[in-house]
N, C-alpha and C positions, 0 to 999 in steps of 0.2 A: 521504575516507570520512566518512559521517555517523555520529554517535554512536548506539549501540544501547543501549536500556535494559538494566539488569542482568538482567532476566528474559527478554530476547530477543524480546519481543513487539512492540516499536516501534523505529523509528529516527527521528531528529529532523532536520528540514530547516527552517531559518529559524524556529526556535522552535515548530514544529508537529510533533505526533506523527503518524506514519504507520505503520500496521500492517505488520509483516514477513510474508513468506510463511510458510506452515506448514512448520516444519522437519522434520516427519515424512514429507513427500512424498518418494517415491523420486526420485532425481536425474533419471532419464530422463523421468518424468512432469512434474516441475517444469520441465525444459528445454522440453518440448513445449508446456506452457502459456505459458511466457515467450515462445516463438517465436510462438505464436498471438496473444498480447497485442501484441507488437510489430507484427505484420502488421495487426492491427485498428487500432492507432494510426496506421499509415500510411494505412489506408483512411479514417479519420476526417479526417486532414489533406487527403486528396484530395477528400473530400466537402465539406469547408469551402471549398476552392478552387472547387468546382463550383457551390456555393450551391444544391444540389439537396436539398431537405428529406427526401425519401424515401431518397435515398442516404445521407444523414447518419444517419437513424434506423436503417437496416440496419447501418451501420458501427459505431454506438455500441452496438448489441446485441452485437456481437462482442467488445467490451471486457469482457464479463462473465467473461472468463478470470480476472479479478481475484478473483471469488468462488471459483472452483476453486482458486486459489493460496492462498486464505485471507486475502487482503488486504482484502476486502470481505465483506459478508454475515455469517453466523454466525461467531463467534470459533472459533479452532482449539484453544484450551485448554479444559480441562474442570474447572477448580477453582472456577467460578462468579464469577470476577473480572469486573467490568464492562469494557466496551470504551471506550477513550479515543482511538480513531482520530479524527484530525483535530482533536483538542483542542490548545489552546496548552499546551505543556509546563509553563508556570508556573501553569496552572489545573488541574493533575493531581497525582496522588500521586508523580509523578516530579520535581516541582519542586526538592526539596532535592538529589536526585542531580544534576540538571542544573546547579544553581547551583554545586555542588562541582567540576564539570568546568571551570567558567570562573573559578574562584578563581585558578588559576595563569596565566591569560592576561595 
């Protein structure tokens, strides 16, 4: 499991912050969006294999489920905090928290 920031906004993979899904989504809505995203990713893979640019463009458009999940696009929190999605954790306000996680390693 990847570590999640104390505020629940991001998880960390290979030192990079990735925005978590909006926790206020109803479970059935979230699952529907995740299913749509997984199907879109399969279509992207198929399009890459086909080397068809128009097929790739259509497939990538379907990956926009990430916006509905809150992982991309406008942030899902309302306190005005900036978005650190895709930032190196060491270049973010979470750097100290992350370094403390690894002190015991």
